[in-house]
C-alpha positions in Angstrom: -2.0 -16.9 11.2 -1.7 -17.3 7.6 0.4 -14.2 8.2 2.8 -16.4 10.2 2.7 -19.4 8.3 3.9 -17.2 5.3 6.6 -15.2 6.9 8.2 -18.9 8.6 7.9 -20.2 5.1 8.9 -17.1 3.0 12.1 -16.4 5.4 14.2 -19.5 3.5 14.0 -17.3 0.5 15.0 -13.9 1.9 17.9 -15.7 4.0 18.9 -17.6 0.8 19.6 -13.9 -0.9 21.2 -12.3 2.2 24.0 -14.7 3.2 22.8 -18.3 4.0 23.9 -19.6 0.5 27.5 -18.8 0.9 27.6 -19.3 4.8 26.2 -23.0 4.1 28.1 -23.7 0.4 24.8 -23.6 -1.4 26.0 -23.2 -5.1 24.0 -26.3 -6.4 20.3 -26.9 -6.3 20.3 -26.8 -2.3 17.5 -24.2 -2.6 15.4 -26.4 -4.8 15.6 -29.2 -2.5 14.7 -27.6 0.5 11.5 -26.1 -0.8 11.0 -29.9 -2.1 11.6 -31.2 1.5 9.4 -28.9 2.6 6.6 -29.8 -0.3 6.8 -33.1 0.2 6.1 -32.8 4.3 3.3 -30.8 3.5 1.6 -33.2 0.9 1.8 -35.8 3.5 0.2 -33.8 6.1 -2.6 -32.5 4.4 -5.4 -35.2 4.4 -4.6 -36.0 7.8 -4.4 -32.6 9.2 -7.8 -31.8 7.3 -9.9 -35.1 8.7 -8.2 -34.2 12.0 -10.4 -30.7 12.2 -13.2 -32.9 11.6 -12.1 -34.7 15.0 -10.5 -32.3 17.1 -11.8 -28.4 17.9 -9.6 -26.5 15.4 -8.6 -24.4 18.0 -6.2 -26.8 19.8 -5.2 -28.1 16.6 -4.9 -24.8 15.1 -2.5 -23.7 18.2 -0.6 -27.0 18.3 0.3 -26.7 15.1 1.1 -22.9 14.8 3.3 -23.8 18.0 5.6 -26.4 16.5 6.4 -25.1 13.2 7.2 -22.2 14.8 9.8 -24.6 17.2 10.8 -25.5 14.0 11.5 -22.4 12.4 13.7 -21.4 15.4 15.4 -24.2 15.0 17.0 -22.9 11.6 18.9 -19.8 12.9 21.6 -22.9 14.7 22.1 -25.2 11.6 25.4 -25.8 10.3 24.7 -27.2 6.8 22.1 -27.3 4.9 21.1 -30.9 4.8 20.0 -30.2 8.8 17.4 -28.0 7.0 16.0 -30.8 4.9 14.8 -31.9 8.1 13.6 -29.3 9.5 11.7 -28.0 6.8 10.6 -31.4 6.1 8.8 -31.5 9.5 7.5 -27.3 9.5 5.6 -28.9 5.7 3.6 -31.3 8.1 2.3 -28.8 10.5 2.0 -25.9 8.0 -0.2 -27.8 5.6 -3.0 -27.7 8.4 -3.4 -24.1 8.1 -4.2 -23.1 4.2 -6.9 -25.9 3.2 -8.4 -26.0 7.2 -8.8 -22.1 7.3 -10.6 -22.6 3.9 -12.8 -25.1 5.4 -14.0 -22.9 8.4 -14.6 -20.2 6.0 -16.6 -22.2 3.8 -18.2 -23.1 7.5 -19.2 -19.8 8.5 -19.8 -17.5 5.2 -22.4 -17.7 2.3 -22.0 -18.2 -1.3 -21.9 -14.6 -1.4 -19.3 -13.8 0.9 -16.9 -16.5 0.6 -14.6 -14.9 -1.8 -14.1 -11.8 0.1 -13.3 -13.5 3.1 -11.0 -15.8 1.3 -9.2 -13.1 -0.5 -8.6 -11.6 3.2 -7.3 -14.9 4.4 -4.7 -15.7 1.1 -3.6 -11.8 1.5 -2.6 -12.2 4.9 0.0 -14.6 3.9 1.1 -12.4 1.2 1.4 -9.8 3.5 3.7 -12.1 5.7 6.1 -12.9 2.7 6.2 -8.6 1.7 6.9 -8.4 5.6 9.5 -11.0 5.3 11.3 -9.0 3.3 11.2 -6.2 4.9 12.2 -7.7 8.1 15.2 -9.2 6.4 16.6 -5.9 4.8 15.9 -4.8 8.3 17.9 -7.2 10.2 21.0 -7.6 7.9 21.2 -3.1 7.8 21.1 -3.2 11.6 21.9 -7.1 13.3 24.4 -8.6 10.9 27.0 -9.7 13.0 25.3 -9.3 16.6 26.3 -11.8 19.4 28.5 -13.1 15.9 25.3 -14.0 14.4 24.8 -13.3 10.9 21.8 -11.5 9.8 20.2 -13.9 7.8 19.9 -16.4 11.1 18.4 -13.4 13.4 15.7 -13.8 10.5 14.7 -17.2 12.0 14.8 -16.3 15.2 12.7 -13.0 15.4 9.9 -14.8 13.3 9.6 -17.3 15.8 8.9 -15.2 18.4 6.5 -13.3 16.4 4.8 -16.9 15.7 4.3 -18.1 19.1 2.1 -15.5 20.2 -0.4 -15.9 17.5 -0.1 -19.6 18.9 -1.8 -18.1 22.2 -4.0 -15.9 20.6 -5.8 -18.8 18.3 -6.1 -20.9 21.6 -8.0 -18.4 23.5 -9.9 -16.6 20.4 -10.3 -19.3 17.7 -14.2 -19.8 16.9 -14.1 -23.4 15.7 -17.1 -24.2 13.4 -20.9 -22.1 14.2 -22.3 -25.4 15.3 -19.5 -26.5 17.6 -18.5 -23.1 18.7 -17.7 -22.2 22.2 -16.0 -18.5 21.3 -16.3 -16.6 24.8 -16.8 -13.3 22.6 -20.0 -14.5 21.1 -23.4 -14.3 22.3 -26.1 -17.1 22.3 -28.0 -14.7 19.9 -24.8 -14.7 17.3 -24.2 -18.3 17.7 -27.6 -19.2 16.6 -27.5 -16.6 13.7 -24.5 -18.1 12.4 -26.0 -21.6 12.5 -28.9 -20.2 10.9 -27.4 -18.6 7.5 -25.8 -21.9 6.5 -27.9 -24.9 5.2 -27.8 -28.1 7.9 -25.8 -30.9 7.4 -26.9 -33.9 9.0 -23.5 -35.8 10.8 -21.7 -38.2 8.6 -19.6 -41.2 10.1 -16.4 -41.5 8.5 -16.7 -44.7 7.0 -16.3 -46.3 4.2 -19.7 -44.8 2.4 -17.9 -41.5 2.6 -15.1 -42.4 0.3 -17.6 -43.9 -2.6 -19.7 -40.8 -2.0 -16.9 -39.0 -2.3 -15.2 -40.6 -5.4 -18.5 -41.2 -7.1 -18.4 -37.1 -8.1 -16.3 -35.2 -10.6 -15.3 -32.8 -7.7 -12.4 -34.2 -6.3 -10.5 -34.9 -9.9 -11.5 -32.0 -11.7 -11.2 -29.3 -8.6 -7.6 -31.4 -7.7 -6.5 -31.0 -11.2 -7.4 -27.4 -11.4 -5.2 -26.6 -8.6 -2.6 -28.9 -10.1 -2.4 -26.4 -12.6 -3.4 -23.4 -10.7 -0.3 -24.2 -8.4 2.1 -23.9 -11.0 1.0 -20.9 -12.2 1.1 -19.0 -8.6 4.4 -21.0 -8.3 6.1 -18.2 -10.5 5.9 -16.0 -7.9 6.1 -18.2 -4.9 9.9 -19.4 -5.8 10.7 -15.9 -5.3 12.6 -16.2 -9.2 12.6 -12.0 -8.9 14.9 -12.7 -5.9 17.2 -14.9 -8.0 17.2 -13.1 -10.8 17.9 -9.9 -9.0 21.1 -11.5 -7.2 22.3 -13.0 -10.4 22.4 -10.2 -12.2 24.4 -8.3 -9.5 21.6 -6.5 -7.8 23.0 -5.7 -3.8 21.4 -7.8 -0.9 18.9 -5.0 0.2 17.7 -4.7 -3.3 17.2 -8.6 -4.0 15.3 -8.0 -0.9 13.3 -4.9 -1.5 12.1 -5.1 -5.4 10.5 -8.3 -4.6 8.0 -7.2 -2.4 6.2 -5.4 -5.1 5.1 -8.9 -6.4 3.4 -9.7 -2.8 2.1 -5.9 -2.8 0.0 -6.8 -6.6 -1.1 -9.8 -5.2 -2.9 -8.3 -2.0 -4.7 -6.1 -4.5 -5.8 -8.5 -7.0 -7.1 -10.7 -4.9 -9.4 -8.4 -3.0 -10.4 -6.5 -6.1 -11.1 -10.5 -7.9 -12.6 -12.0 -4.8 -15.1 -8.8 -4.6 -16.2 -9.1 -8.3 -17.0 -12.6 -8.0 -19.3 -12.1 -4.8 -20.5 -9.3 -6.7 -21.5 -11.4 -10.1 -21.7 -14.3 -8.1 -19.3 -15.9 -10.9 -15.4 -17.0 -10.8 -14.9 -18.8 -14.0 -14.2 -15.0 -15.3 -11.8 -14.2 -12.9 -10.1 -18.0 -13.7 -9.5 -16.9 -17.6 -8.5 -13.5 -16.8 -5.5 -15.1 -14.4 -4.4 -17.5 -17.1 -4.1 -14.8 -19.4 -2.1 -12.3 -16.9 0.0 -15.6 -16.8 0.4 -15.9 -21.0 1.4 -11.8 -20.9 3.7 -12.4 -17.8 5.5 -15.0 -19.5 6.1 -13.6 -22.9 7.4 -10.1 -21.1 10.2 -11.8 -19.2 11.1 -14.3 -21.8 12.3 -11.1 -23.9 16.1 -9.3 -23.0 14.4 -5.9 -22.4 15.2 -5.1 -18.3 11.8 -3.3 -18.2 9.4 -5.8 -19.5 11.2 -8.4 -17.8 10.3 -6.3 -14.5 6.6 -5.5 -15.6 6.4 -9.3 -16.3 7.5 -10.5 -12.3 5.4 -7.6 -11.0 2.1 -9.1 -12.7 2.8 -12.3 -11.6 1.5 -11.3 -8.2 -1.8 -11.1 -9.8 -1.7 -15.3 -10.1 -2.0 -15.1 -6.4 -5.4 -14.2 -6.7 -6.2 -17.8 -8.1 -6.0 -18.7 -4.0 -9.2 -16.7 -3.3 -10.9 -17.7 -6.3 -10.3 -21.4 -6.5 -10.6 -22.5 -3.3 -13.7 -19.9 -2.8 -15.5 -21.8 -5.7 -15.0 -25.4 -4.6 -16.1 -24.5 -1.3 -19.5 -23.5 -3.2 -19.8 -26.0 -5.1 -19.1 -28.7 -2.5 -21.3 -26.6 -0.2 -23.8 -29.0 0.6 -21.8 -31.7 1.9 -19.1 -30.8 5.0 -16.7 -34.0 4.7 -16.9 -33.8 0.9 -16.0 -29.9 0.7 -13.3 -31.2 3.5 -12.0 -33.7 1.4 -11.6 -32.4 -1.8 -9.8 -28.5 -0.5 -7.4 -31.0 1.1 -6.9 -32.8 -2.5 -6.7 -30.0 -4.1 -3.6 -28.9 -2.4 -2.3 -32.2 -1.5 -1.6 -33.3 -5.8 -1.0 -29.7 -6.2 2.1 -29.9 -3.7 2.5 -33.2 -5.2 3.3 -32.2 -8.3 5.4 -28.6 -7.3 7.7 -31.1 -5.4 9.4 -31.9 -8.6 8.4 -28.6 -10.4 10.9 -26.4 -9.1 13.5 -28.8 -9.6 12.8 -29.6 -13.5 11.6 -25.9 -14.2 12.9 -23.3 -11.6 16.4 -25.0 -10.8 18.4 -22.2 -8.9 21.5 -22.8 -11.3 19.5 -21.7 -14.0 18.6 -18.3 -12.9 18.4 -15.6 -14.2 16.3 -16.5 -17.3 14.5 -19.6 -16.2 13.9 -20.3 -19.7 12.6 -24.1 -19.0 10.3 -22.5 -16.5 9.3 -20.0 -18.9 8.0 -22.0 -21.3 6.3 -24.5 -18.6 4.3 -21.4 -17.2 3.2 -20.7 -20.9 1.5 -24.7 -21.1 -0.2 -24.3 -17.4 -1.6 -20.4 -18.3 -3.3 -21.9 -21.9 -4.0 -25.4 -20.0 -6.2 -23.2 -17.2 -8.7 -21.8 -19.5 -9.5 -25.2 -20.9 -10.2 -26.3 -16.9 -12.0 -23.3 -15.8 -14.4 -23.5 -18.7 -14.6 -27.4 -18.2 -16.1 -26.8 -14.3 -18.5 -24.5 -15.7 -19.9 -26.9 -18.0 -19.9 -29.4 -15.0 -21.5 -27.5 -12.8 -24.0 -25.8 -14.8 -25.2 -29.4 -15.8 -25.5 -30.7 -11.9 -27.1 -27.5 -11.3 -29.8 -27.8 -13.9 -30.1 -31.6 -13.1 -31.0 -30.9 -9.4 -33.4 -28.5 -10.6 -35.3 -31.0 -12.7 -35.0 -33.3 -10.1 -36.4 -30.8 -7.5 -39.1 -29.9 -9.8 -40.3 -33.4 -10.5 -40.3 -34.1 -6.9 -42.4 -30.9 -6.3 -44.7 -32.1 -9.0 -45.1 -35.8 -7.4 -45.9 -34.3 -4.1 -48.6 -32.1 -5.2 -50.0 -35.0 -7.7 -50.1 -37.1 -4.3 -51.6 -34.3 -2.1 -54.2 -33.6 -4.8 -55.4 -37.7 -4.9 -55.2 -37.8 -0.9 -57.5 -34.8 -1.1 -60.0 -36.0 -3.5 -60.2 -39.4 -1.7 -60.9 -37.5 1.6 -63.8 -35.5 0.2 -65.2 -39.0 -0.8 -64.6 -40.5 2.5 -66.4 -37.0 4.0 -69.6 -37.6 1.7 -69.8 -41.1 3.2 -69.7 -40.2 6.4 -72.4 -37.8 6.0 -74.8 -40.7 4.0 -74.5 -39.0 0.9 -74.1 -40.9 -3.0 -70.5 -38.9 -4.2 -71.4 -37.4 -7.3 -68.5 -38.9 -8.9 -69.1 -43.0 -7.9 -72.1 -43.4 -10.5 -73.8 -45.6 -7.6 -71.1 -47.3 -6.5 -70.0 -46.5 -2.4 -66.4 -46.8 -1.9 -66.0 -48.2 2.0 -62.4 -47.1 2.9 -62.5 -49.3 6.1 -63.1 -52.5 4.3 -61.7 -51.6 0.7 -65.0 -53.3 -0.7 -67.6 -52.3 -3.1 -71.4 -52.7 -2.5 -73.6 -52.1 -5.0 -76.5 -50.5 -2.9 -78.5 -49.5 -6.3 -79.3 -53.2 -6.5 -80.2 -54.2 -2.7 -84.1 -54.5 -3.4 -83.7 -56.6 -6.5 -81.6 -59.2 -4.0 -84.3 -59.1 -1.7 -87.1 -60.0 -4.3 -85.0 -62.8 -5.2 -84.2 -64.4 -1.7 -88.0 -64.4 -1.0 -89.0 -66.0 -4.6 -86.5 -69.1 -3.7 -88.0 -69.6 -0.3 
């Protein structure tokens, strides 16, 4: 699913350097505006889509979304103006926004803390493979199908991408497992369903009302993780905006080279995502990977700012490492919010929503197509967000450690209270047992406690009271 998501998303950049720019007269910032329209739609659809996943079976909802964005992808092949692409990409963004956050939510519903980062990395790597495959596909189409049936090669790219996308929707409808407690997947046995449920903490159902939002807005998670992903999104956007392809085209490289060379960035992204995810799961720590990615961002920016072609190439290929922030940071947010399903869903959606809200104008301001090949302003912005990432990672680490420490103290205090209460109940039970056997409890000193009437009778003084009554008569 995410493979086709990225395939249908990356194709616009490959088409741009393969003839679309000339055919549709896109010599200004039209490519940036197309990406911005997609981002706006993506941002608008994010939280509604994630809430819808709480209400509808994901296999139905995901399958419908895939069909919708596949149809919109197909529609681009026949456009006569880049303005039509603005509208198509806007609605494509709305439907594609269901996938990234929705799948991270599903992964967090199936896998434990020790397993989640690797699964997140496999998922995000499938998108990078889609990006990688898009470059191969466009090169092959340009070489073999350009002009076939009077269609330019870049138009064939959208047709073939749609043909690849539609069967994935059918596969999802038949096989997607939903969540462990609601799954009706035909390929899971009853024992496997029970095992999946038993491995994860049980979360009581929560109604969708104002109390849910009060609970979520009263914690730091939604604010700090959203800010974290705003920064990470712009660190990652260095590679995601296909700046390398635009650099190559502006420097006079061929269409084939402009499609082939950037594929190395996605390959680096796949490998680094898997390696860092394995490290996160093995050591059960995510913050060191965040610091490492930030340092890579600083280093690659320095390389790209030079006039040395070799260092520029190295810098762009190093940018592939920044793709690992997807697997690392979303797994981290999943783990921190794992005790509240509704909060987890909304926090994950909020992270991507605010990041894309910033990304909608970030590429226009800092990576405008007409500033290629050097993107000087964007390089300095990249340096700033990489440094900021270090501080935010340490902040989240401190806040989470504080919460864990407080939770452990509360648990210990509750345990001590329960033990004290149990001890008192046992002592009262022993006293009552002695009373029932007609014995005077050792610790009452002549006072027998009646648990039925809550009265104290001074049994030792009974003979004296009887003598006084006799003398009065």
